[in-house]
N, C-alpha and C positions, 0 to 999 in steps of 0.2 A: 685479493676479497673473494671469498669462493662465491659462485655462484646463485640465485635462488632455484629453488626446486618448482617443479610444473604447478601452475595453479590449478588443475584437473588434481593432480594428485594431491596436493594439500588443503582442499576441499574435499574429496573422498576420504581421508586421512582423520580430519577433524572432524565431519559428520559420524566415522564409524566410530571415532573414539569418542567422542560424546557421547552416542548413543549406546557402546557399551559400559561407560562408566555410570551412564544414567541407570543402564540395568544393573549392572551390578551393586548401584546402591538399591537400587529398590529390593533386589532378591537380596541382597543381605538384612534387610529390615523389615524384610517378611521372614528370614528364615529365623532371625533373634525372637522375631514374634511368636512364631510359631512353636519353636523352641522351648520359650517359655511356656504359653498355653499347652502345649503336650507336657512339659515337667507337672504342671499344674493337675493336671486331670488324671496322670498316672499318680502324684501321689495323694489323691482325693479315691482312686480305688484301692489302692493300699489301707489308705483308713479305714474305707466301708467295710473294703475284705476284714480285718481286724476288728471292727465291730462286727462282721455277722459270726465271726470261730468265736469271739467270747460268748453272743447269743446262745450261739449252741450249743454250747458248753454245760450251759445251766448252772442248776445248782448243785450237779453230784460232780464237780471238779476235781475234788478229793479222791474220786474212784476211777479215775482214769486209768490206765493201763498202759505203759509204755508199748507205744506198737508205730507202724507204717504206714501212713498215710498211702492209698495206692495210687498211684502215677495215671493222671484223665486224658489229658494232652501233649504236642510235643513244646508247645511254649510255655507249660509247667517247669519246664526245665531253666525258664529265665526267671520263670516266680516260684521263691519259698517261704515257708510258715513254719514260726516256731512256737512250743508252749510252755514256756518255765511254771515251775511250782517256787513259793516262796524260797523252799531249800535250794536253789537253784538245777534243779533237779529236769532234764528234757522228758516233760510227758506226750509229747507228742510230735512230730514234725512231717515236714513232706518230703517226698522222696529228691527231689533238688536242692535240699537244704546241709546244709552242712554240719560235719559232726559240731563244730564248737556254737556258741550264742553268736548272732548274725551283730547284734549295738549290745554293751554294754550301759547304754540309757532304758531306762526304765518309763519314759514317756514321749510321744511326741517326735517330733522326722528328725534322721541322722544319717551321715555318709561313713561307713565303715568300710574297711578292708579287710578282710577275712579268709583264709585261707589262700591266700592270692587274689581273689576277687574283690572287686569296688560291689558295693552295696548298698543302695536305698532305703534306708530302712523306715519304717512305721512301728512307735511299741505301744502299746495297750496295757494297764496293769490292772487289777481289779482287785483289792485290799479284800473284799467279801468272799470270791470264790478263789483267794490265796495263788492266783495264776499271773503271768505276765505273758502276752500275745505280741510276735513280732512279725511281721510280713515283710518280706524282701523282695525287691527286684535288681536286677544284673544291670549294673550303671552301659552295660558292655550294650544291654539292648534299645538301652534309649538312645545310646549313640548312635546305633545304626538305621534307626527311626531318622532321626539327624540327618545323618547324610543319605538316606533317600528324598528326605525334605527339600534338601541342598540339590539332589542331583536332580531335579523336576523341574526344582526352581530356575536351574542353569539350562537345563541340555536345550530347549527354547533357542536358547541365543545362540549355541552351533549351527543352528539352522538354517535363523532369521540374519545373522551378520553377513555370509556370502550371499543371502538373496536381495538384503538390505544395497548392498554394494553393486551388484550388479544394476540393481535400479538407479544407483546413483548414478554408477558411468555413463547407464543412457539419459539419464536428467542432466548430468552436467555438461555430458557433449553436446544435447541438446542448447543448453543453456550459454555456452560458449561462442556456440555455429556464430554468433554477428560476429564476435571479434576475429575469427578466423577468416568469415568472408572480410572483413574490416583489413588486416592483415595481406591478403589476399591483394587488396585494389593496392595497396599504399606500395607494394612488394613490384608490382606491373605499372608504376607511375614509370615516367621519364623526370629527369633530375629536376629539368627545366615546369614542371607544373607546379604549381605551390599555389594552384585553387584549393579552398576548403575543402575536409574531407565531409561528405552528407554522414549527418548525427541521427536522420528519423529512424533507423532500424537499429540503431546501438540503444541497450540495456542503458535505465536510467543510472547505476553506477557509472557508467563507461562515457555518459555526456560529458559530466567536468571534463576529465583527460581528452577526448575529444574535441573540445573547445578551446582548451588550453594547447596542445597541437594545429588547432586550425589558427588561434591566436601567433603560435611562433612562426608560420606559412607568414602569414600578413610581417610579421618585423623581420624574416627572412628576405622576403621579395621585397620588401622597402629598402633593407639593406643594400639588397644585390643591386637594384634601381639607382643609390642616392652611392653607390660604387660607380654603376656604367655612368653616371650623367658628371661623377668629378672624373674621371678617367677622359670624357670625353672633352671635359671642361679643360681639365689640366693639359689634355695635347694640342685644345685650341690656343692655349694662354702659352706654352713652352714653341708653340710654334710663331705665336706672333714675335717676341723679342729676336727667335734663330732667322726668319724673314729680314727683320731692320737691320740686323747684324751682317745679311749678306749683300744688302743692298747699298751700304755704306761702306762695306768692303770692295763691290762691284765699282763704286765712287772711285771712290779710293785708287784701286787701281787704274782705271781710264784717266782719273784727273790730269792736266797736265799742268799747271797751276801747285806751285806746293801749299799755298794757303787754302784751298781749297782741297788737297787730300790730308792738311791737318785738321780740318773739319770733319770730314768723313772720317778720321781715324777716331776724332772724339764723340765723337756720335758711335763709333763700333763700341768703344770701352763704355759707354753708358749702356749703349746695349747689353753687352757682356752683364754689366754690375747690375740692374734687371734681371738678366738669366740669372744669377749666380743667387740672386735674390730670392726669385719665381722659385727658384730650385728647394733653397732652402725651406722655406715654407712647406711647401709641400712635402719636404720630410718631414720637418716638426709635426703638418696634421698627419701624414701616417703613422709616426710612430703612437702620436696621442690616439688613434684610432687605435691602432693594431693593441694597444696596455690591455690586459686582461689582471683579471684582480683586483684586491685592492690597492690603491694608492699608498705604497710609504712614507708614510709621514714622522716627522722631528716637526721642534720648535724651530722657525727660521725665522730671522731677523729683517722683514720687511724693509724696513728702511737700509739695509747695509742690500739689500736685493738690488731698490732703487740707486743707491749710488753709484754702483757698480754700471749699473747700464746710462745712467748721466754719462758718466767718466768715460764711456764705450763711445756713447754716440755725441758726446760732446762735439770734438773735430767736426763734425760734418754738417751738427745746424750752426757752428760759427761759421763756415764757409757760405752757407743760404742765411746768416744777420738773427738768426734766431737763438732767443735766450733761452737757457735753461734754467728753473729754478726748483727745489724742493723744499716743502717746509714741511717740516714734523719733530714727533718729538726726539732723543736722543737712541732712543730702543723701542721697535714694534714688534713682538711676537705674533707667529699663526701658527694652525697647524700645518705643515705642507712641505713639498718636495721644494728646495731652495732653485733646481735648475730650473722647473717648468716657472714659479715666482720671476722669474727674472726674464724667460723668454714673452708672459705675459705684459710684466713692465717695457719690455722691450717694446713688442708691436704697439703698445699704447702712445709710447712717446714717440715712435719714426712716424705716426700716423700723423699726429699731431706736430710735428715738424714736416713733413711735406704739404701739409694743408696751411700751415701758418705761414703768415707775409712776412717779406721781408722787415728788422727790426721786428718782430712778432716775438713773445715771449710765450714758453710752455711752462706750466707750473703744474709739479706733483705734488701733491698734498696726503699725508699721512694722518688718521687722525684713529681717535679712540673714545667712543660713545656709545652709550647704552648696551654693553659687552660685545659691542660688533670692532671691527675696524674695517676703518673704512681708507680705500685708497679711489685717490682722484687725480684723474687727470684730463686740464684744462688748454684750449688755446684760443687763439682771439682770430681763427681764419670763419672761410665761408658756414660753418657749420653744417647739421642736417637739418635738412623736416622733420619736424612729426611724423607725419606719416611715411616717412621711410625710414628710422630706426631702427623696424624688428627688419625689414626687408635687407639693410647693410651688414646684417649679423650670417646672413647665408652664405656658403662662400659662391667666389668669385662675383658676387653682385656691386655696380658700382654704377655710383647717380649719375646720370647722363647727365652729358655737361661740364662733368669735372674738369678741373683743371688738371691737378693733378696727377701723375701716372700713378698706377699699384696694377694687384693681382685681386684685388677683392679679395684675400686672405685674412688679412692679419688681425679683423674684429672676429674672425671665424674661431683663429688661434685664441684670443685671449677668452671668447663664450667658454671654446671646450675645457681649456685651463681652469676657469671661473667652474665650471661644472665639477670637475676633480677635486675640487677643494673647497665643495659645495658652497658655493660664494654666489652671489648675485651682482647680476651684471644688470646697470640703468644708466640714460643719455637722457641729460639734462640741456640748456641754452648756456654760455657760459655767462662770465661777469659781465651786468649792461644787455642783457639779451642777444652778445654776438659770443660768436665761437660756439663751439662745444665741448662740454665738460662729459668725462665717461667714468663712473664711478662703478668700483667694486667691493661690495660688502661684504666679508669674512665674519666666521665665528670666532671671536677674541678669547685668547688664553690668560692675559696679562695686561696688567695697564700702567702706562709709565706718566708721571703727571710733568708737567710742562713741555712748551714747546719751541724751536730755535730753526734759524732759517739761515739757509745754503744757499 
């Protein structure tokens, strides 16, 4: 993309172009008005001169002898007159007049080209005296006067524009000085300095930009703080299972009894599973947080995503004595990304299984109502107190005294996926006030009648 030109240059060119355009428009209007008035005035002089000549002839017009009127003024070359009798004989003419008739017209104004010269002619006929008086002026003379008028109107523009440009350079430079000061202040900052920029000295037009920059600094600072906190928490969470694995490995190494060694190795494997699960969740969060741009969306079958997750988690749930149940129509479609939808359902079901008692049941229910698609995962575990339900959505947060082990990332991942799909997450008590139901409400795109149990 072509880089934008200097704001100073754009202001200078814009103002000068505007002034020059306005000046030319005013000059053009003045020129045409002055030219019109000049033509009116000169036409009036022609008519007046013809009237005076006719009056001077008197009643003796028939006795006028052919003669040449003397040349009295240099401008007379631009003006001429002729007097013709009724027999089309030239009785008198000025020295500047051509030998042929100025105009064939007998009365009024006309524009005529005679002997290669264009004339503006006024003709006045007198039947009583038997003559026609014609007074003409070279159009070239009028155009010369019009040119002088235009030159006088435009000449000041040539002097004013350079002077105006110089004044504008000074004025614009002074007006942009706060921007230069602000730019130097930002350039001198360290990368860790994200405090707001002072907007008191900034022009009113720049303050919205400064305000948005300060808001951006706040968001960047919060993002960096969240990243630092996430990194610290993640390091702590990863260190815990590694320390447990090391401790159990040492027990297995020093154990003298095979049963004790076997028990330690089982705990080592459990610690490895926990570390693997934690690492997977951290990678999932990192992938979600690093995502930029709009989420690619397609029609995804939420029911099929739930079936896949339940089939995957079924064996481990069965080992814990937990039954999985899906209640849904045959198909329910939402706009989204199928892999992320499975990540959401997997974390919800995995949380519910881990907090369910033996012989418990986890129910996944998918319904459509009021142009929304509702995904509900319920269990019969200890539940979450109402005052803790917003806090458990935070990363690494775990309820004090909880028996089940976990990283505190599952519901954070669910919340992030819900946000990406414009879905709303809420929590409520399970059936009969026992356990917990997590509800995710999606914008619906299609309805399917009927329900079926699996």
